[in-house]
KOLGU-4560 file (N, C-alpha, C; in nm, 3 decimals, padded with zeros to 5 digits):
<recs>
<n_xx: 00.888 n_yy: 00.385 n_zz: 01.294 ca_xx: 00.848 ca_yy: 00.444 ca_zz: 01.166 c_xx: 00.763 c_yy: 00.553 c_zz: 01.136 mol: A seq: 1 type: MET>
<n_xx: 00.821 n_yy: 00.628 n_zz: 01.073 ca_xx: 00.688 ca_yy: 00.793 ca_zz: 01.063 c_xx: 00.594 c_yy: 00.781 c_zz: 00.982 mol: A seq: 2 type: ALA>
<n_xx: 00.564 n_yy: 00.620 n_zz: 00.925 ca_xx: 00.427 ca_yy: 00.595 ca_zz: 00.852 c_xx: 00.306 c_yy: 00.493 c_zz: 00.966 mol: A seq: 3 type: THR>
<n_xx: 00.329 n_yy: 00.490 n_zz: 01.105 ca_xx: 00.270 ca_yy: 00.427 ca_zz: 01.193 c_xx: 00.162 c_yy: 00.494 c_zz: 01.219 mol: A seq: 4 type: GLN>
<n_xx: 00.119 n_yy: 00.590 n_zz: 01.164 ca_xx: 00.048 ca_yy: 00.680 ca_zz: 01.222 c_xx: -00.099 c_yy: 00.687 c_zz: 01.051 mol: A seq: 5 type: LYS>
<n_xx: 00.003 n_yy: 00.644 n_zz: 00.944 ca_xx: -00.143 ca_yy: 00.670 ca_zz: 00.818 c_xx: -00.153 c_yy: 00.500 c_zz: 00.820 mol: A seq: 6 type: HIS>
<n_xx: -00.181 n_yy: 00.387 n_zz: 00.878 ca_xx: -00.250 ca_yy: 00.262 ca_zz: 00.863 c_xx: -00.302 c_yy: 00.213 c_zz: 00.822 mol: A seq: 7 type: MET>
<n_xx: -00.457 n_yy: 00.339 n_zz: 00.825 ca_xx: -00.601 ca_yy: 00.317 ca_zz: 00.776 c_xx: -00.646 c_yy: 00.288 c_zz: 00.677 mol: A seq: 8 type: GLY>
<n_xx: -00.732 n_yy: 00.295 n_zz: 00.647 ca_xx: -00.791 ca_yy: 00.267 ca_zz: 00.451 c_xx: -00.821 c_yy: 00.452 c_zz: 00.467 mol: A seq: 9 type: LYS>
<n_xx: -00.763 n_yy: 00.447 n_zz: 00.312 ca_xx: -00.809 ca_yy: 00.597 ca_zz: 00.249 c_xx: -00.687 c_yy: 00.685 c_zz: 00.306 mol: A seq: 10 type: GLY>
<n_xx: -00.610 n_yy: 00.656 n_zz: 00.345 ca_xx: -00.482 ca_yy: 00.721 ca_zz: 00.384 c_xx: -00.318 c_yy: 00.722 c_zz: 00.284 mol: A seq: 11 type: VAL>
<n_xx: -00.362 n_yy: 00.630 n_zz: 00.134 ca_xx: -00.255 ca_yy: 00.595 ca_zz: 00.113 c_xx: -00.124 c_yy: 00.709 c_zz: 00.065 mol: A seq: 12 type: LEU>
<n_xx: -00.222 n_yy: 00.801 n_zz: 00.005 ca_xx: -00.110 ca_yy: 00.952 ca_zz: -00.024 c_xx: -00.080 c_yy: 00.968 c_zz: 00.129 mol: A seq: 13 type: THR>
<n_xx: -00.132 n_yy: 01.005 n_zz: 00.215 ca_xx: -00.040 ca_yy: 01.072 ca_zz: 00.292 c_xx: 00.111 c_yy: 00.941 c_zz: 00.408 mol: A seq: 14 type: LYS>
<n_xx: 00.030 n_yy: 00.811 n_zz: 00.374 ca_xx: 00.101 ca_yy: 00.696 ca_zz: 00.392 c_xx: 00.223 c_yy: 00.693 c_zz: 00.319 mol: A seq: 15 type: ARG>
<n_xx: 00.191 n_yy: 00.705 n_zz: 00.123 ca_xx: 00.324 ca_yy: 00.746 ca_zz: 00.105 c_xx: 00.445 c_yy: 00.852 c_zz: 00.068 mol: A seq: 16 type: LEU>
<n_xx: 00.357 n_yy: 00.945 n_zz: 00.131 ca_xx: 00.401 ca_yy: 01.035 ca_zz: 00.077 c_xx: 00.538 c_yy: 01.064 c_zz: 00.253 mol: A seq: 17 type: SER>
<n_xx: 00.436 n_yy: 00.976 n_zz: 00.360 ca_xx: 00.552 ca_yy: 01.017 ca_zz: 00.488 c_xx: 00.662 c_yy: 00.840 c_zz: 00.458 mol: A seq: 18 type: ALA>
<n_xx: 00.637 n_yy: 00.763 n_zz: 00.398 ca_xx: 00.740 ca_yy: 00.705 ca_zz: 00.297 c_xx: 00.848 c_yy: 00.757 c_zz: 00.291 mol: A seq: 19 type: GLN>
<n_xx: 00.815 n_yy: 00.819 n_zz: 00.167 ca_xx: 00.935 ca_yy: 00.836 ca_zz: 00.076 c_xx: 00.962 c_yy: 00.985 c_zz: 00.072 mol: A seq: 20 type: VAL>
<n_xx: 00.926 n_yy: 01.089 n_zz: 00.188 ca_xx: 00.953 ca_yy: 01.218 ca_zz: 00.237 c_xx: 00.893 c_yy: 01.349 c_zz: 00.187 mol: A seq: 21 type: GLY>
<n_xx: 00.797 n_yy: 01.367 n_zz: 00.080 ca_xx: 00.790 ca_yy: 01.339 ca_zz: -00.010 c_xx: 00.621 c_yy: 01.373 c_zz: -00.076 mol: A seq: 22 type: SER>
<n_xx: 00.563 n_yy: 01.484 n_zz: -00.071 ca_xx: 00.428 ca_yy: 01.490 ca_zz: -00.167 c_xx: 00.454 c_yy: 01.500 c_zz: -00.288 mol: A seq: 23 type: LYS>
<n_xx: 00.531 n_yy: 01.498 n_zz: -00.377 ca_xx: 00.555 ca_yy: 01.526 ca_zz: -00.539 c_xx: 00.618 c_yy: 01.364 c_zz: -00.589 mol: A seq: 24 type: SER>
<n_xx: 00.687 n_yy: 01.327 n_zz: -00.428 ca_xx: 00.724 ca_yy: 01.251 ca_zz: -00.539 c_xx: 00.624 c_yy: 01.079 c_zz: -00.515 mol: A seq: 25 type: LEU>
<n_xx: 00.557 n_yy: 01.112 n_zz: -00.394 ca_xx: 00.422 ca_yy: 01.025 ca_zz: -00.395 c_xx: 00.370 c_yy: 01.061 c_zz: -00.500 mol: A seq: 26 type: ALA>
<n_xx: 00.325 n_yy: 01.122 n_zz: -00.475 ca_xx: 00.207 ca_yy: 01.156 ca_zz: -00.624 c_xx: 00.301 c_yy: 01.094 c_zz: -00.777 mol: A seq: 27 type: TYR>
<n_xx: 00.406 n_yy: 01.146 n_zz: -00.793 ca_xx: 00.477 ca_yy: 01.060 ca_zz: -00.922 c_xx: 00.463 c_yy: 00.948 c_zz: -00.927 mol: A seq: 28 type: ALA>
<n_xx: 00.524 n_yy: 00.910 n_zz: -00.858 ca_xx: 00.459 ca_yy: 00.753 ca_zz: -00.815 c_xx: 00.366 c_yy: 00.670 c_zz: -00.783 mol: A seq: 29 type: LEU>
<n_xx: 00.288 n_yy: 00.738 n_zz: -00.784 ca_xx: 00.142 ca_yy: 00.726 ca_zz: -00.832 c_xx: 00.064 c_yy: 00.717 c_zz: -00.953 mol: A seq: 30 type: LEU>
<n_xx: 00.116 n_yy: 00.834 n_zz: -00.998 ca_xx: 00.065 ca_yy: 00.813 ca_zz: -01.108 c_xx: 00.183 c_yy: 00.724 c_zz: -01.237 mol: A seq: 31 type: LYS>
<n_xx: 00.290 n_yy: 00.703 n_zz: -01.204 ca_xx: 00.290 ca_yy: 00.612 ca_zz: -01.272 c_xx: 00.356 c_yy: 00.480 c_zz: -01.276 mol: A seq: 32 type: LYS>
<n_xx: 00.287 n_yy: 00.428 n_zz: -01.188 ca_xx: 00.162 ca_yy: 00.286 ca_zz: -01.137 c_xx: 00.058 c_yy: 00.270 c_zz: -01.230 mol: A seq: 33 type: ARG>
<n_xx: -00.024 n_yy: 00.359 n_zz: -01.187 ca_xx: -00.212 ca_yy: 00.483 ca_zz: -01.284 c_xx: -00.259 c_yy: 00.414 c_zz: -01.202 mol: A seq: 34 type: GLY>
<n_xx: -00.260 n_yy: 00.457 n_zz: -01.078 ca_xx: -00.312 ca_yy: 00.483 ca_zz: -00.923 c_xx: -00.383 c_yy: 00.633 c_zz: -00.914 mol: A seq: 35 type: ASP>
<n_xx: -00.280 n_yy: 00.735 n_zz: -00.998 ca_xx: -00.383 ca_yy: 00.821 ca_zz: -01.014 c_xx: -00.368 c_yy: 00.862 c_zz: -01.127 mol: A seq: 36 type: MET>
<n_xx: -00.479 n_yy: 00.961 n_zz: -01.181 ca_xx: -00.453 ca_yy: 01.038 ca_zz: -01.284 c_xx: -00.356 c_yy: 01.181 c_zz: -01.281 mol: A seq: 37 type: ASP>
<n_xx: -00.374 n_yy: 01.194 n_zz: -01.442 ca_xx: -00.214 ca_yy: 01.333 ca_zz: -01.459 c_xx: -00.313 c_yy: 01.474 c_zz: -01.379 mol: A seq: 38 type: ALA>
<n_xx: -00.460 n_yy: 01.473 n_zz: -01.316 ca_xx: -00.465 ca_yy: 01.594 ca_zz: -01.269 c_xx: -00.491 c_yy: 01.585 c_zz: -01.091 mol: A seq: 39 type: LYS>
<n_xx: -00.429 n_yy: 01.490 n_zz: -01.062 ca_xx: -00.399 ca_yy: 01.430 ca_zz: -00.920 c_xx: -00.503 c_yy: 01.388 c_zz: -00.854 mol: A seq: 40 type: GLY>
<n_xx: -00.571 n_yy: 01.322 n_zz: -00.957 ca_xx: -00.715 ca_yy: 01.199 ca_zz: -00.909 c_xx: -00.688 c_yy: 01.042 c_zz: -00.873 mol: A seq: 41 type: ASN>
<n_xx: -00.742 n_yy: 01.009 n_zz: -00.751 ca_xx: -00.705 ca_yy: 00.933 ca_zz: -00.777 c_xx: -00.750 c_yy: 00.803 c_zz: -00.884 mol: A seq: 42 type: LEU>
<n_xx: -00.740 n_yy: 00.735 n_zz: -00.938 ca_xx: -00.808 ca_yy: 00.635 ca_zz: -01.040 c_xx: -00.892 c_yy: 00.497 c_zz: -00.991 mol: A seq: 43 type: THR>
<n_xx: -00.921 n_yy: 00.433 n_zz: -01.082 ca_xx: -01.044 ca_yy: 00.350 ca_zz: -00.999 c_xx: -00.906 c_yy: 00.189 c_zz: -00.895 mol: A seq: 44 type: ALA>
<n_xx: -00.822 n_yy: 00.213 n_zz: -01.009 ca_xx: -00.720 ca_yy: 00.078 ca_zz: -00.907 c_xx: -00.645 c_yy: 00.188 c_zz: -00.810 mol: A seq: 45 type: LYS>
<n_xx: -00.659 n_yy: 00.328 n_zz: -00.780 ca_xx: -00.623 ca_yy: 00.382 ca_zz: -00.711 c_xx: -00.716 c_yy: 00.358 c_zz: -00.565 mol: A seq: 46 type: GLY>
<n_xx: -00.855 n_yy: 00.374 n_zz: -00.601 ca_xx: -00.962 ca_yy: 00.442 ca_zz: -00.502 c_xx: -00.931 c_yy: 00.271 c_zz: -00.462 mol: A seq: 47 type: ARG>
<n_xx: -00.948 n_yy: 00.158 n_zz: -00.590 ca_xx: -00.969 ca_yy: 00.049 ca_zz: -00.441 c_xx: -00.833 c_yy: -00.023 c_zz: -00.318 mol: A seq: 48 type: LYS>
<n_xx: -00.694 n_yy: 00.058 n_zz: -00.378 ca_xx: -00.562 ca_yy: 00.060 ca_zz: -00.319 c_xx: -00.586 c_yy: 00.143 c_zz: -00.201 mol: A seq: 49 type: ARG>
<n_xx: -00.641 n_yy: 00.232 n_zz: -00.229 ca_xx: -00.699 ca_yy: 00.347 ca_zz: -00.098 c_xx: -00.802 c_yy: 00.313 c_zz: 00.014 mol: A seq: 50 type: ASP>
<n_xx: -00.861 n_yy: 00.197 n_zz: -00.072 ca_xx: -01.023 ca_yy: 00.196 ca_zz: 00.053 c_xx: -00.943 c_yy: 00.032 c_zz: 00.101 mol: A seq: 51 type: ALA>
<n_xx: -00.786 n_yy: -00.055 n_zz: 00.089 ca_xx: -00.733 ca_yy: -00.119 ca_zz: 00.184 c_xx: -00.666 c_yy: -00.060 c_zz: 00.281 mol: A seq: 52 type: MET>
<n_xx: -00.610 n_yy: -00.129 n_zz: 00.398 ca_xx: -00.564 ca_yy: -00.097 ca_zz: 00.491 c_xx: -00.383 c_yy: -00.087 c_zz: 00.456 mol: A seq: 53 type: THR>
<n_xx: -00.308 n_yy: -00.079 n_zz: 00.595 ca_xx: -00.133 ca_yy: -00.099 ca_zz: 00.497 c_xx: -00.134 c_yy: -00.209 c_zz: 00.563 mol: A seq: 54 type: ALA>
<n_xx: -00.213 n_yy: -00.314 n_zz: 00.615 ca_xx: -00.189 ca_yy: -00.485 ca_zz: 00.611 c_xx: -00.205 c_yy: -00.560 c_zz: 00.524 mol: A seq: 55 type: SER>
<n_xx: -00.372 n_yy: -00.502 n_zz: 00.444 ca_xx: -00.408 ca_yy: -00.543 ca_zz: 00.355 c_xx: -00.373 c_yy: -00.543 c_zz: 00.211 mol: A seq: 56 type: GLU>
<n_xx: -00.316 n_yy: -00.403 n_zz: 00.156 ca_xx: -00.202 ca_yy: -00.360 ca_zz: 00.091 c_xx: -00.067 c_yy: -00.495 c_zz: 00.080 mol: A seq: 57 type: ARG>
<n_xx: -00.012 n_yy: -00.476 n_zz: 00.203 ca_xx: 00.051 ca_yy: -00.586 ca_zz: 00.225 c_xx: 00.057 c_yy: -00.724 c_zz: 00.118 mol: A seq: 58 type: ALA>
<n_xx: -00.065 n_yy: -00.770 n_zz: 00.219 ca_xx: -00.043 ca_yy: -00.863 ca_zz: 00.186 c_xx: -00.098 c_yy: -00.860 c_zz: 00.000 mol: A seq: 59 type: LYS>
<n_xx: -00.143 n_yy: -00.788 n_zz: -00.028 ca_xx: -00.228 ca_yy: -00.796 ca_zz: -00.138 c_xx: -00.073 c_yy: -00.822 c_zz: -00.217 mol: A seq: 60 type: ASP>
<n_xx: 00.038 n_yy: -00.645 n_zz: -00.261 ca_xx: 00.163 ca_yy: -00.701 ca_zz: -00.306 c_xx: 00.266 c_yy: -00.882 c_zz: -00.288 mol: A seq: 61 type: ARG>
<n_xx: 00.238 n_yy: -00.898 n_zz: -00.184 ca_xx: 00.274 ca_yy: -01.028 ca_zz: -00.166 c_xx: 00.229 c_yy: -01.141 c_zz: -00.248 mol: A seq: 62 type: ALA>
<n_xx: 00.098 n_yy: -01.166 n_zz: -00.203 ca_xx: 00.071 ca_yy: -01.237 ca_zz: -00.337 c_xx: 00.027 c_yy: -01.214 c_zz: -00.450 mol: A seq: 63 type: ALA>
<n_xx: -00.010 n_yy: -01.071 n_zz: -00.484 ca_xx: 00.047 ca_yy: -01.112 ca_zz: -00.649 c_xx: 00.184 c_yy: -01.103 c_zz: -00.657 mol: A seq: 64 type: LYS>
<n_xx: 00.301 n_yy: -01.112 n_zz: -00.586 ca_xx: 00.457 ca_yy: -01.113 ca_zz: -00.658 c_xx: 00.455 c_yy: -01.292 c_zz: -00.603 mol: A seq: 65 type: ALA>
<n_xx: 00.382 n_yy: -01.346 n_zz: -00.561 ca_xx: 00.407 ca_yy: -01.537 ca_zz: -00.580 c_xx: 00.302 c_yy: -01.598 c_zz: -00.601 mol: A seq: 66 type: SER>
<n_xx: 00.202 n_yy: -01.573 n_zz: -00.612 ca_xx: 00.048 ca_yy: -01.632 ca_zz: -00.652 c_xx: -00.013 c_yy: -01.726 c_zz: -00.591 mol: A seq: 67 type: GLY>
<n_xx: 00.012 n_yy: -01.646 n_zz: -00.431 ca_xx: -00.057 ca_yy: -01.742 ca_zz: -00.322 c_xx: -00.191 c_yy: -01.616 c_zz: -00.304 mol: A seq: 68 type: ARG>
<n_xx: -00.202 n_yy: -01.689 n_zz: -00.231 ca_xx: -00.397 ca_yy: -01.611 ca_zz: -00.203 c_xx: -00.305 c_yy: -01.500 c_zz: -00.078 mol: A seq: 69 type: ALA>
<n_xx: -00.361 n_yy: -01.423 n_zz: -00.067 ca_xx: -00.369 ca_yy: -01.293 ca_zz: 00.067 c_xx: -00.375 c_yy: -01.375 c_zz: 00.169 mol: A seq: 70 type: ALA>
<n_xx: -00.493 n_yy: -01.455 n_zz: 00.214 ca_xx: -00.439 ca_yy: -01.442 ca_zz: 00.340 c_xx: -00.321 c_yy: -01.575 c_zz: 00.401 mol: A seq: 71 type: LYS>
<n_xx: -00.272 n_yy: -01.601 n_zz: 00.377 ca_xx: -00.168 ca_yy: -01.682 ca_zz: 00.308 c_xx: -00.044 c_yy: -01.654 c_zz: 00.418 mol: A seq: 72 type: ASP>
<n_xx: -00.011 n_yy: -01.490 n_zz: 00.458 ca_xx: 00.072 ca_yy: -01.387 ca_zz: 00.477 c_xx: 00.020 c_yy: -01.328 c_zz: 00.605 mol: A seq: 73 type: TYR>
<n_xx: 00.091 n_yy: -01.298 n_zz: 00.704 ca_xx: 00.065 ca_yy: -01.172 ca_zz: 00.783 c_xx: 00.178 c_yy: -01.081 c_zz: 00.806 mol: A seq: 74 type: LYS>
<n_xx: 00.113 n_yy: -00.991 n_zz: 00.877 ca_xx: 00.195 ca_yy: -00.861 ca_zz: 00.848 c_xx: 00.243 c_yy: -00.816 c_zz: 00.978 mol: A seq: 75 type: TYR>
<n_xx: 00.362 n_yy: -00.722 n_zz: 00.900 ca_xx: 00.437 ca_yy: -00.628 ca_zz: 01.042 c_xx: 00.451 c_yy: -00.519 c_zz: 01.020 mol: A seq: 76 type: SER>
<n_xx: 00.360 n_yy: -00.471 n_zz: 01.094 ca_xx: 00.367 ca_yy: -00.338 ca_zz: 01.090 c_xx: 00.486 c_yy: -00.261 c_zz: 01.062 mol: A seq: 77 type: ALA>
<n_xx: 00.592 n_yy: -00.295 n_zz: 01.192 ca_xx: 00.755 ca_yy: -00.258 ca_zz: 01.204 c_xx: 00.836 c_yy: -00.236 c_zz: 01.075 mol: A seq: 78 type: ALA>
<n_xx: 00.809 n_yy: -00.350 n_zz: 00.964 ca_xx: 00.839 ca_yy: -00.347 ca_zz: 00.805 c_xx: 00.733 c_yy: -00.285 c_zz: 00.734 mol: A seq: 79 type: THR>
<n_xx: 00.622 n_yy: -00.267 n_zz: 00.754 ca_xx: 00.526 ca_yy: -00.276 ca_zz: 00.641 c_xx: 00.515 c_yy: -00.361 c_zz: 00.550 mol: A seq: 80 type: ASN>
<n_xx: 00.567 n_yy: -00.475 n_zz: 00.550 ca_xx: 00.598 ca_yy: -00.613 ca_zz: 00.481 c_xx: 00.530 c_yy: -00.767 c_zz: 00.548 mol: A seq: 81 type: ARG>
<n_xx: 00.486 n_yy: -00.827 n_zz: 00.438 ca_xx: 00.387 ca_yy: -00.976 ca_zz: 00.478 c_xx: 00.488 c_yy: -01.080 c_zz: 00.421 mol: A seq: 82 type: ALA>
<n_xx: 00.450 n_yy: -01.163 n_zz: 00.507 ca_xx: 00.577 ca_yy: -01.276 ca_zz: 00.520 c_xx: 00.458 c_yy: -01.392 c_zz: 00.524 mol: A seq: 83 type: THR>
<n_xx: 00.497 n_yy: -01.528 n_zz: 00.437 ca_xx: 00.404 ca_yy: -01.591 ca_zz: 00.453 c_xx: 00.365 c_yy: -01.712 c_zz: 00.634 mol: A seq: 84 type: LEU>
<n_xx: 00.281 n_yy: -01.694 n_zz: 00.598 ca_xx: 00.225 ca_yy: -01.791 ca_zz: 00.820 c_xx: 00.327 c_yy: -01.944 c_zz: 00.800 mol: A seq: 85 type: LYS>
<n_xx: 00.342 n_yy: -01.893 n_zz: 00.917 ca_xx: 00.372 ca_yy: -02.046 ca_zz: 00.949 c_xx: 00.341 c_yy: -02.178 c_zz: 00.951 mol: A seq: 86 type: GLY>
<n_xx: 00.372 n_yy: -02.304 n_zz: 00.940 ca_xx: 00.263 ca_yy: -02.400 ca_zz: 00.928 c_xx: 00.241 c_yy: -02.437 c_zz: 01.062 mol: A seq: 87 type: LYS>
<n_xx: 00.111 n_yy: -02.515 n_zz: 01.083 ca_xx: 00.070 ca_yy: -02.495 ca_zz: 01.209 c_xx: 00.077 c_yy: -02.663 c_zz: 01.236 mol: A seq: 88 type: LYS>
</recs>
């Protein structure tokens, strides 16, 4: 995956740019979802997402979609997705 080097905190724009293949498209997506203002600065929401690792963002996305807690998910770096942890 081209984005394996952008896994940490503070790399939201670099990671999205690598994922979509274009910095301008990445910025347009960030602006559309409210993570970036018209001037290209991260909003409060964007700064919060930027402070998360790729794992934390994936778990947060999954938790919001399902209504479950983020701690209920495990992260796969290969797919950049979070899935429910198995029962122990």
